[in-house]
SESE-387039 format. One record per residue: x, y, z of N, C-alpha, C in turn. Coordinates in Angstrom, 2 decimals. Example, Ala and Ser with C-alpha at 12.3 -4.5 7.8 and 13.67 -1.06 7.14 Angstrom:
ATOM  13.19  -5.69  7.80  12.30  -4.50  7.80  13.20  -3.30  7.80
ATOM  12.85  -2.25  7.08  13.67  -1.06  7.14  12.90  0.03  7.87
This chain:
ATOM  -14.92  7.65  -5.91  -15.00  7.33  -4.49  -14.76  5.85  -4.25
ATOM  -15.29  5.03  -5.15  -15.14  3.59  -4.98  -13.67  3.17  -5.11
ATOM  -12.96  3.80  -6.04  -11.55  3.47  -6.22  -10.74  3.85  -4.99
ATOM  -11.10  4.94  -4.33  -10.39  5.36  -3.12  -10.60  4.35  -1.99
ATOM  -11.80  3.84  -1.87  -12.09  2.86  -0.83  -11.34  1.56  -1.09
ATOM  -11.37  1.11  -2.33  -10.66  -0.13  -2.68  -9.16  0.04  -2.48
ATOM  -8.62  1.17  -2.89  -7.18  1.43  -2.71  -6.80  1.45  -1.23
ATOM  -7.65  2.04  -0.42  -7.37  2.09  1.02  -7.38  0.71  1.64
ATOM  -8.35  -0.11  1.25  -8.42  -1.47  1.80  -7.21  -2.29  1.36
ATOM  -6.83  -2.16  0.09  -5.66  -2.88  -0.40  -4.40  -2.42  0.33
ATOM  -4.27  -1.11  0.57  -3.10  -0.59  1.28  -3.05  -1.11  2.71
ATOM  -4.19  -1.19  3.37  -4.22  -1.70  4.74  -3.82  -3.17  4.78
ATOM  -4.38  -3.95  3.88  -4.09  -5.39  3.86  -2.63  -5.64  3.52
ATOM  -2.12  -4.97  2.49  -0.73  -5.17  2.12  0.23  -4.61  3.17
ATOM  -0.16  -3.54  3.84  0.65  -3.02  4.93  0.75  -4.00  6.08
ATOM  -0.38  -4.63  6.40  -0.38  -5.63  7.46  0.48  -6.84  7.08
ATOM  0.29  -7.32  5.85  1.08  -8.47  5.40  2.56  -8.12  5.30
ATOM  2.86  -6.90  4.86  4.25  -6.47  4.81  4.89  -6.42  6.18
ATOM  4.13  -5.97  7.17  4.66  -5.94  8.54  4.89  -7.35  9.07
ATOM  3.93  -8.22  8.80  4.04  -9.59  9.32  5.19  -10.34  8.65
ATOM  5.21  -10.33  7.32  6.26  -11.08  6.62  7.61  -10.38  6.69
ATOM  7.60  -9.07  6.71  8.87  -8.34  6.81  9.57  -8.61  8.12
ATOM  8.80  -8.71  9.18  9.40  -8.97  10.50  9.87  -10.41  10.62
ATOM  9.04  -11.34  10.14  9.36  -12.76  10.30  10.44  -13.24  9.34
ATOM  10.36  -12.83  8.10  11.26  -13.39  7.08  12.53  -12.56  6.92
ATOM  12.37  -11.23  6.80  13.52  -10.39  6.46  14.05  -9.57  7.63
ATOM  13.45  -9.70  8.81  13.83  -8.91  9.98  13.78  -7.41  9.67
ATOM  12.69  -7.00  9.03  12.49  -5.61  8.59  11.05  -5.21  8.92
ATOM  10.79  -4.85  10.20  9.41  -4.57  10.62  8.80  -3.32  10.00
ATOM  9.60  -2.43  9.44  9.07  -1.22  8.82  8.59  -1.45  7.39
ATOM  8.61  -2.67  6.92  8.21  -2.96  5.54  6.72  -2.69  5.32
ATOM  5.89  -2.91  6.32  4.45  -2.71  6.18  4.05  -1.28  5.83
ATOM  4.48  -0.29  6.61  4.15  1.09  6.25  4.74  1.52  4.91
ATOM  5.91  1.01  4.57  6.51  1.35  3.29  5.66  0.81  2.14
ATOM  5.21  -0.42  2.27  4.36  -1.02  1.22  3.05  -0.26  1.11
ATOM  2.45  0.12  2.23  1.18  0.85  2.20  1.35  2.21  1.53
ATOM  2.45  2.90  1.79  2.69  4.20  1.17  2.92  4.04  -0.33
ATOM  3.63  3.01  -0.73  3.87  2.77  -2.15  2.56  2.46  -2.88
ATOM  1.70  1.67  -2.27  0.42  1.33  -2.89  -0.45  2.58  -3.06
ATOM  -0.55  3.39  -2.02  -1.36  4.61  -2.13  -0.75  5.61  -3.10
ATOM  0.56  5.71  -3.12  1.22  6.60  -4.07  0.98  6.19  -5.51
ATOM  1.04  4.89  -5.77  0.78  4.44  -7.13  -0.67  4.64  -7.52
ATOM  -1.59  4.47  -6.57  -3.00  4.72  -6.85  -3.25  6.19  -7.17
ATOM  -2.59  7.08  -6.45  -2.74  8.52  -6.70  -2.15  8.89  -8.05
ATOM  -0.97  8.36  -8.36  -0.34  8.69  -9.63  -1.14  8.17  -10.82
ATOM  -1.68  6.97  -10.71  -2.48  6.46  -11.83  -3.77  7.25  -12.01
ATOM  -4.37  7.70  -10.91  -5.58  8.49  -11.06  -5.28  9.87  -11.62
ATOM  -4.12  10.43  -11.30  -3.74  11.73  -11.88  -3.43  11.61  -13.36
ATOM  -2.81  10.50  -13.75  -2.47  10.30  -15.16  -3.72  10.07  -15.99
ATOM  -4.74  9.44  -15.45  -5.97  9.19  -16.18  -6.77  10.46  -16.38
ATOM  -6.61  11.45  -15.49  -7.35  12.71  -15.62  -6.81  13.57  -16.75
ATOM  -5.56  13.37  -17.13  -4.97  14.22  -18.19  -5.42  13.83  -19.54
């Protein structure tokens, strides 16, 4: 449960930063949701691999 909370907080923070920097630097405002999805996907995959 603790790992899920930490992963969610990290995804929210990186999603926000991705939106802010993606819009300002790269003119790519959709970068935030993409980064958040990648972070949560990697957290899910690592937790599935550890269970095996």
